[in-house]
N, C-alpha and C positions, 0 to 999 in steps of 0.2 A: 751641568746636568748631574745631580746627585741622586743616586738611587734611594737613599734614605728619605729624602724629601718627597720623592714620588710615592714611596710606600706610605708615608704619612698622609699624603693627599688621597691615596687610594683607600686608606683606612677611613678617612673622613667620608669619602664617597660611599663606602659600603655602609657606614652608619646611617647616612642620610637615606640611602636606599631601604634600609631596614625600617626606618621610621615611615617612609613612604608606603611600604608594604603594610604596615600596621594601620595606616590611614585607609588603605583600600579595603581591608578587612572590615574596619569600622563602618566604612561607607555602605557595605552590603547590609549591615544591621540597620543602618539609618534608612536605607531605601525600603527595607521590609517594614519598618515602623511608620513609614510615610511621614517623616518629620522633615519638612522643607527647610526650617531654620537650621537644624543641625546639618543638613546636607550642604547648605550654603556655607556654613562655617568650615566644614571639612574640605570643601572646594577651595576656600581661601588658604587654608593650611597646605593643601596639596600644591597650590601655586608657589607658596613660599619655598617648599622643599624642592620642587622642580627647578625653580630659579637658582637656588643654592647648588643643586646638582649640576646644573649648566655651567655655572660660574667655576666650580671645582673641576669640571671636565676641561673647560678651557685652560685653567691653570695647569692641570696635569699634562695637557697637550703641549703647552708652552714649555714646561719643565723637561719634558722628554724629547723635545725637538720633533714632535709629530709621530714618534715611534709608538708602536702598540706595546702592550704589556708583555706579549710573547717575545717580541724583539728585544725588549729590555732585559727579559729573563735570560736570554742567550748571552748577554754582555755582563751579567751580574755574577758575583761570587755565589757560593753554595747557599748560604743562609738567606741572602737577598733573593735568590732565585726561588727558594721555597716560600718565602713571604709573598713574593709577587705572584707566584702560581696559585697559592692559597687564596689570596685576595681576588685574583681573576675568577677562580672557581666560585667563591662566595658571591661576588658581584653577578656572575652569570646566573647562578641559582636564584638569587633574589630577584633579578630582573625578570626571569621567566615566571616566577611566582606572581610578580606584580602584573605581568601581562595576563596570566590566567585569571587572576582575581578581577582585573579590569574587564575582561570578556564576560565574566559572570555578572559583574555589576551592570554592564551594558545590557545584558539579557534581562536583568531584573527591571531596569529602567524602561526598557521597551515593553515589558509586560505591564508595568504600571501605566504607561502611556496608552496602551491598548485598552486597558480596563477604564481609564478616564475617558477615552473617546467613546467607548460603547456606552458608558453611563451618561455622557453628555448627549449623545445621540438619542438615547432612550428618553431622557428628560425633556429635550427640546423638540422632539418629533411632534408634528401636528396630529392631533387625534383624528382618526378616521370615524366616519359616521357609524355608530354602533347601534343606533335605533333601527327598528324595523319600520319601513314605510311601504304601504301598498302602492303599487304603480298607478299613476294617474291614467294611464292608457287602458287599463283593464276595466271593462264595463261588466257590471253584474247582469246576469240574465234575469230580468224581472218577471218572465212569464212562468218560470217554474218555481214552485214554492220551495223554500229552504226547509230542509228536514233536519231535525235535531236527532242526536243519538238517543235522546230520552223521549219516549212517547208518553205524553201526559194524559192521554185518553185511556183510561183503564177501567 
């Protein structure tokens, strides 16, 4: 277990998380512009980054013997401790930003789906009878003459 190799792995993790955050910000713009093709491309890129993050995290866990960054910082010398704690703060901040942006993206997607659902319901709804029809059961009283509002006998 070498602290310097763990620091190197954490720096790579932080860089991948930064790129992932940039993708989540771009995703919000893509959702707003309703570009399905761009959204699919961003999703593919996100999968690549998350796979890379997962692999690096597995590598970091193996290098550290399953210890957390805080536990490693306690065992490290002063410069390594500062680097580890700085990287921990950077990763924590970036991950929180990603979570917030993903929540915003989720809300945007839900709004888009609601709009699409309302639009589809409006377009596929069977039209109701709009024309006026006299009821067949109403009989005209034929004994009383009908009067017009206009009296033509002048």
